[in-house]
C-alpha positions as CSV (number, residue, x, y, z in Angstrom):
1,M,-59.3,40.1,74.2
2,S,-58.7,37.7,71.5
3,A,-58.5,39.6,68.3
4,T,-57.2,39.2,64.6
5,T,-55.5,42.0,62.8
6,Y,-56.9,43.0,59.4
7,R,-56.7,45.4,56.8
8,L,-59.7,47.5,56.7
9,K,-60.4,47.2,53.0
10,H,-60.9,43.3,53.8
11,L,-63.7,44.3,56.4
12,A,-65.4,47.3,54.8
13,G,-66.3,49.1,51.5
14,L,-64.9,52.4,50.7
15,N,-66.8,55.2,48.9
16,L,-69.4,52.7,47.6
17,R,-71.9,55.2,46.5
18,S,-71.6,58.7,44.9
19,L,-73.8,61.1,43.1
20,R,-73.6,61.2,39.3
21,E,-72.5,64.3,37.4
22,D,-75.9,64.3,35.5
23,E,-78.1,64.1,38.7
24,P,-81.1,66.5,38.5
25,E,-80.3,70.1,39.3
26,D,-83.2,70.1,41.8
27,L,-82.2,67.2,43.6
28,E,-82.1,68.0,47.4
29,C,-78.9,67.2,49.5
30,V,-78.0,67.5,52.9
31,Y,-74.1,68.5,52.5
32,V,-71.3,67.9,55.1
33,D,-68.0,69.5,54.6
34,I,-64.7,69.0,56.3
35,S,-65.1,72.2,58.5
36,A,-68.5,70.7,60.0
37,V,-66.7,67.6,61.5
38,G,-64.8,67.1,64.6
39,R,-63.5,64.1,66.4
40,G,-66.7,61.7,66.6
41,R,-69.2,64.8,66.2
42,L,-70.5,67.3,64.0
43,V,-69.5,70.9,65.0
44,A,-71.7,72.7,62.5
45,E,-75.0,71.9,61.1
46,P,-75.1,70.2,57.6
47,Q,-76.1,72.6,54.8
48,R,-79.5,71.6,52.9
49,M,-79.3,72.6,49.2
50,R,-80.1,71.8,45.5
51,F,-77.6,69.5,43.7
52,G,-77.3,72.2,41.2
53,D,-76.1,74.8,43.9
54,A,-73.8,72.2,45.7
55,P,-70.0,72.5,45.4
56,T,-68.3,70.0,43.0
57,R,-66.6,68.2,45.8
58,A,-70.3,67.3,47.3
59,R,-70.3,63.8,45.7
60,R,-70.1,61.1,48.6
61,L,-73.3,59.4,49.5
62,V,-73.5,58.2,53.2
63,R,-76.0,56.0,54.9
64,R,-76.6,55.2,58.5
65,G,-73.9,53.0,59.9
66,D,-71.1,54.4,57.7
67,T,-68.3,56.3,59.3
68,I,-66.4,59.1,57.4
69,I,-62.9,59.7,57.8
70,S,-61.2,62.8,56.4
71,T,-58.4,62.4,54.0
72,V,-57.4,66.1,53.8
73,R,-55.9,68.2,56.8
74,T,-55.5,65.0,58.5
75,Y,-54.5,66.9,61.7
76,L,-58.0,67.9,62.3
77,R,-58.9,64.5,63.2
78,A,-62.3,64.8,61.4
79,V,-64.2,61.7,62.0
80,W,-67.9,61.0,62.2
81,P,-69.8,57.7,62.6
82,V,-73.4,58.3,61.0
83,T,-75.7,56.8,63.7
84,E,-78.9,58.5,62.6
85,A,-81.0,58.4,59.6
86,A,-79.1,59.7,56.7
87,D,-81.6,60.5,53.9
88,G,-80.0,62.7,51.3
89,L,-76.7,63.0,53.2
90,V,-73.7,63.8,51.0
91,V,-70.1,64.5,52.1
92,S,-67.1,66.2,50.7
93,T,-64.6,64.0,48.3
94,G,-62.2,65.2,51.1
95,F,-63.6,62.3,53.2
96,T,-63.4,58.4,52.8
97,V,-66.7,56.7,53.4
98,V,-66.4,53.5,55.3
99,S,-69.2,50.9,55.1
100,P,-68.6,48.0,57.5
101,G,-69.2,44.5,56.2
102,P,-70.6,41.5,58.0
103,Q,-67.7,41.0,60.2
104,L,-67.4,44.5,61.3
105,D,-70.1,45.9,63.8
106,P,-70.7,49.6,62.6
107,R,-71.0,51.0,66.1
108,F,-67.6,49.3,67.2
109,F,-66.0,50.6,64.1
110,G,-67.3,54.1,64.6
111,W,-65.8,54.1,68.0
112,W,-62.4,52.5,66.7
113,A,-62.2,55.2,63.9
114,Q,-62.3,58.0,66.9
115,S,-59.4,56.3,68.8
116,D,-55.7,56.9,68.7
117,A,-55.4,53.4,67.1
118,C,-56.9,54.7,63.9
119,I,-56.1,58.5,63.9
120,D,-52.4,57.8,64.5
121,Q,-52.2,55.4,61.5
122,V,-53.9,58.0,59.4
123,V,-51.6,61.1,60.5
124,A,-48.6,58.6,60.0
125,R,-49.5,58.0,56.3
126,S,-50.2,61.7,55.5
127,V,-48.0,63.5,52.7
128,G,-47.5,67.2,53.0
129,V,-46.6,69.7,55.4
130,S,-49.3,72.6,55.1
131,Y,-51.9,70.4,53.8
132,P,-51.4,66.8,54.9
133,A,-53.5,64.3,53.1
134,V,-53.9,60.7,52.5
135,N,-56.2,59.0,49.9
136,A,-58.7,56.2,50.2
137,S,-56.3,53.2,49.5
138,D,-54.4,54.5,52.6
139,I,-57.5,54.3,54.5
140,G,-58.2,50.7,53.2
141,D,-54.6,49.7,54.4
142,L,-55.3,50.8,58.0
143,R,-54.7,47.7,60.4
144,I,-57.5,47.0,62.9
145,E,-57.4,44.3,65.6
146,L,-61.0,42.8,65.3
147,P,-62.3,41.0,68.3
148,H,-65.4,38.5,68.0
149,P,-68.5,40.0,66.8
150,A,-70.4,39.6,70.2
151,R,-67.4,41.3,71.9
152,Q,-67.6,44.3,69.2
153,R,-71.1,44.7,70.4
154,D,-70.3,44.6,74.1
155,I,-67.5,47.3,73.6
156,A,-69.9,49.3,71.7
157,D,-72.6,49.2,74.3
158,F,-70.2,50.0,76.8
159,L,-68.8,53.1,75.2
160,D,-72.4,54.2,74.2
161,A,-73.3,54.5,77.7
162,E,-69.9,55.5,79.3
163,T,-69.4,58.5,76.8
164,A,-73.0,59.5,77.0
165,R,-72.6,59.9,80.8
166,I,-69.3,62.0,80.5
167,D,-71.1,64.0,77.8
168,T,-73.7,64.9,80.3
169,L,-71.4,65.9,82.9
170,I,-69.6,68.2,80.3
171,E,-72.7,69.6,79.3
172,T,-73.8,70.4,83.0
173,K,-70.6,72.2,83.4
174,R,-70.8,74.2,80.4
175,Q,-74.2,75.2,81.5
176,M,-72.8,76.2,84.9
177,I,-70.2,78.4,83.1
178,A,-72.8,80.0,81.0
179,L,-74.9,80.8,84.1
180,L,-71.9,82.1,86.2
181,E,-71.2,84.4,83.2
182,S,-74.9,85.4,82.8
183,R,-75.2,86.5,86.6
184,F,-72.2,88.4,86.6
185,R,-73.3,90.3,83.5
186,A,-76.6,90.8,85.2
187,E,-75.2,91.9,88.4
188,A,-72.6,94.1,86.8
189,A,-75.5,96.0,84.9
190,R,-77.7,96.4,88.0
191,T,-74.5,97.8,89.8
192,I,-73.3,100.3,87.2
193,L,-76.4,101.3,85.6
194,A,-78.5,101.7,88.9
195,G,-81.8,101.2,86.9
196,L,-81.0,103.8,84.3
197,D,-82.3,103.1,80.6
198,P,-79.2,104.1,78.6
199,V,-81.5,104.9,75.5
200,A,-84.4,106.5,77.0
201,G,-82.4,108.1,80.0
202,T,-85.2,107.2,82.2
203,G,-85.0,105.7,85.8
204,D,-84.4,107.0,89.3
205,L,-80.8,107.2,90.1
206,P,-79.4,107.4,93.7
207,P,-78.7,110.9,95.1
208,G,-75.7,112.6,93.9
209,W,-75.5,110.7,90.7
210,R,-76.1,112.4,87.2
211,R,-77.0,111.1,83.8
212,P,-75.0,112.7,81.0
213,R,-74.5,111.4,77.5
214,L,-71.5,109.0,77.1
215,G,-69.9,111.5,74.7
216,V,-69.9,114.1,77.7
217,A,-68.7,111.7,80.3
218,V,-65.8,110.4,78.4
219,E,-64.1,111.2,75.0
220,L,-64.6,108.7,72.4
221,H,-61.8,108.0,69.9
222,R,-61.2,105.6,67.0
223,G,-58.6,102.7,67.2
224,F,-58.0,99.3,65.7
225,D,-60.1,96.3,65.2
226,L,-58.9,93.7,67.7
227,P,-58.6,90.2,66.4
228,D,-60.2,87.3,68.1
229,D,-56.9,85.5,69.2
230,H,-56.0,88.8,71.2
231,R,-59.5,89.4,72.8
232,R,-58.6,89.5,76.4
233,D,-58.1,91.8,79.4
234,G,-54.7,93.3,80.2
235,S,-52.2,94.6,77.8
236,I,-53.0,94.4,74.1
237,P,-50.3,93.7,71.5
238,V,-49.8,95.9,68.4
239,V,-51.7,93.5,66.0
240,S,-54.5,94.3,63.6
241,S,-56.6,92.0,61.8
242,G,-56.6,94.3,58.9
243,G,-52.8,94.4,58.6
244,A,-50.6,97.4,58.6
245,S,-51.9,101.0,58.4
246,G,-50.6,104.2,57.1
247,Y,-49.9,106.7,59.7
248,H,-53.0,108.8,58.8
249,D,-55.0,106.0,60.3
250,V,-53.2,105.6,63.4
251,L,-53.9,107.0,66.8
252,A,-51.8,106.5,70.1
253,C,-53.5,105.1,73.2
254,Q,-51.4,105.5,76.5
255,P,-52.5,103.5,79.4
256,P,-54.8,103.4,81.1
257,G,-57.3,102.9,78.1
258,V,-60.4,101.0,77.3
259,V,-61.1,99.6,73.8
260,T,-63.9,98.1,72.0
261,G,-64.2,96.9,68.4
262,R,-66.2,99.0,66.1
263,Y,-66.5,96.3,63.4
264,G,-66.2,92.6,63.7
265,T,-65.2,92.5,67.3
266,V,-68.2,94.2,68.7
267,G,-69.1,93.2,72.1
268,G,-65.8,92.7,73.4
269,V,-64.4,95.4,75.8
270,Y,-60.9,95.4,76.9
271,F,-58.8,97.3,79.5
272,V,-55.4,98.6,78.3
273,D,-52.5,98.8,80.8
274,E,-49.7,99.1,78.3
275,P,-49.0,101.5,75.4
276,Y,-50.1,100.6,71.8
277,W,-50.8,102.0,68.6
278,P,-54.6,101.3,67.5
279,L,-55.9,101.4,63.9
280,N,-59.0,103.3,63.4
281,T,-61.5,100.5,63.2
282,T,-61.8,100.3,67.2
283,L,-63.6,102.6,69.6
284,F,-61.5,103.6,72.5
285,V,-61.3,105.8,75.5
286,S,-58.0,107.4,76.8
287,D,-59.5,110.7,78.0
288,F,-61.6,109.8,81.0
289,R,-62.4,113.5,82.0
290,G,-61.7,112.7,85.6
291,N,-63.7,109.6,86.0
292,D,-62.2,106.2,87.0
293,P,-61.0,104.2,84.2
294,R,-62.0,100.9,85.6
295,W,-65.4,102.1,86.3
296,V,-65.4,103.2,82.5
297,Y,-64.4,99.9,81.5
298,H,-67.2,98.1,83.3
299,L,-69.6,100.7,82.3
300,L,-68.9,100.1,78.6
301,K,-69.3,96.2,79.2
302,V,-72.9,96.7,80.1
303,L,-73.9,99.3,77.6
304,P,-75.8,98.4,74.5
305,L,-72.9,99.0,72.0
306,N,-74.0,96.8,69.3
307,I,-75.6,99.4,67.2
308,D,-76.0,99.4,63.5
309,E,-74.3,102.3,61.6
310,E,-76.6,103.7,58.8
311,K,-73.7,104.6,56.6
312,S,-72.5,100.9,56.4
313,A,-73.9,97.8,55.3
314,V,-71.5,96.2,58.0
315,T,-73.0,96.0,61.7
316,G,-70.8,98.1,63.9
317,I,-70.6,101.0,66.3
318,N,-71.3,104.3,65.4
319,R,-69.4,106.5,67.9
320,N,-71.8,109.4,67.4
321,V,-74.8,107.3,68.1
322,V,-73.1,105.4,71.0
323,G,-71.9,108.8,72.4
324,Q,-75.7,109.7,72.7
325,L,-76.3,107.0,75.1
326,Y,-77.2,108.0,78.9
327,V,-74.9,106.9,81.3
328,P,-75.1,106.9,85.1
329,L,-72.3,109.3,86.6
330,P,-71.7,108.7,90.2
331,P,-69.2,110.7,92.3
332,V,-65.5,109.6,91.6
333,P,-65.1,107.9,95.1
334,V,-68.4,105.7,94.4
335,Q,-67.0,105.0,91.0
336,H,-63.8,103.6,92.7
337,N,-65.8,101.4,95.1
338,L,-68.1,100.0,92.2
339,A,-65.0,99.3,90.1
340,R,-63.2,97.5,92.8
341,T,-66.4,95.3,93.8
342,L,-66.8,94.4,90.2
343,D,-63.2,93.5,89.9
344,C,-63.3,91.3,92.9
345,V,-66.3,89.6,92.0
346,G,-65.1,89.1,88.3
347,T,-61.9,87.7,89.7
348,R,-63.6,85.2,91.8
349,Q,-66.1,84.4,88.8
350,Q,-63.2,83.9,86.4
351,A,-61.5,81.5,88.9
352,F,-64.7,79.4,89.2
353,V,-64.9,79.4,85.3
354,E,-61.3,78.4,84.9
355,R,-61.9,75.5,87.4
356,L,-64.9,74.4,85.6
357,S,-63.1,74.6,82.2
358,R,-60.2,72.5,83.5
359,Q,-62.7,70.0,84.8
360,I,-64.3,69.8,81.3
361,D,-60.7,69.1,79.9
362,L,-60.1,66.3,82.1
363,L,-63.5,64.8,81.4
364,R,-62.8,65.1,77.7
365,E,-59.3,63.3,78.3
366,R,-61.1,60.5,80.2
367,R,-63.6,60.1,77.6
368,Q,-61.0,59.7,74.9
369,A,-58.7,57.4,77.2
370,Q,-62.0,55.2,77.5
371,V,-62.5,55.1,73.8
372,N,-58.7,54.2,73.4
373,A,-58.6,51.6,75.9
374,A,-61.9,49.9,74.9
375,V,-61.4,49.4,71.4
376,T,-57.9,47.9,71.9
377,G,-58.8,45.5,74.5
378,R,-56.8,47.3,77.4
379,L,-60.1,47.9,79.4
380,G,-62.1,45.1,81.1
381,I,-65.5,46.1,79.9
382,A,-67.5,44.0,82.5
383,K,-65.2,45.2,85.3
384,A,-65.3,49.0,84.2
385,A,-69.2,48.8,83.6
386,A,-69.6,47.5,87.2
């Protein structure tokens, strides 16, 4: 691919349009902050707001065909080409808005800005360790190899089609993961609850099963609030999202144990097989009263635990309310069999999920490799398209 190297500032305008300080207070804006942008896409919805309510950094005006490049926290690789109508779209001053000129095809530049050829230059120019940043002049100094305009359009057409195909495959695999997880939850609920309504206590149970309250079947304690990055089965480290706690707030949980967050981490249930010291914002079970611990683990995963506590403005679990839920109580040998069955099914399901997740990672890597190769001329577009 025959290409000439330019400085970006010779091919595009930078931050050409901005809101004035004296704009009307009721002017409507659609605001995009740094946190809403990923590499080539939005990861959160733009916020619609009045100018008078907008942050002071909400100043850069954007039009269709522009590409925004983050100049702060550059390790995030926040780049977004604006390909749709952009009426009222305003972005943070933490972005440089690049408006391609006549020589630079907007779609080609949007793809180039997502490539390593661009991102590596931005990161290399960044100053600072904890908050690396560049300025607009650094963006203007980026070097871009620019092919002929017709070639730019061919590359953009190819990447539009190829990445759309890959994105469709990724979305299909995400849906498969969601379906697998939904089916497992539904099967676990059918297996464990056996038709019992935990709130009303109604439903016909198999012979020999009882329907006590949860607080009778097991003893509920209070523990600590498990942070997101430690939400997993298996051993749970001594970590609290709220920091250290005084000894009056601490209760010991010896394995085996089952924990679930009372606030913040409501909905996650975890099996404990190593000792730890929980703080008191977690609900946990260590006294199973003769019941199989793994069965209790599966039971808590299918119970409606996301219950508002009347005494708090924060959604959470009131152990006294949860303790009043009806639970199916089969004989212990049946509990063992149910737990083993669900463990085996869950292991197989998790293996499928991990395989699909790996396939998604490989598709993402292929997508980025296609972008990198196409915009730098290392990929023969006609041959690849065929």
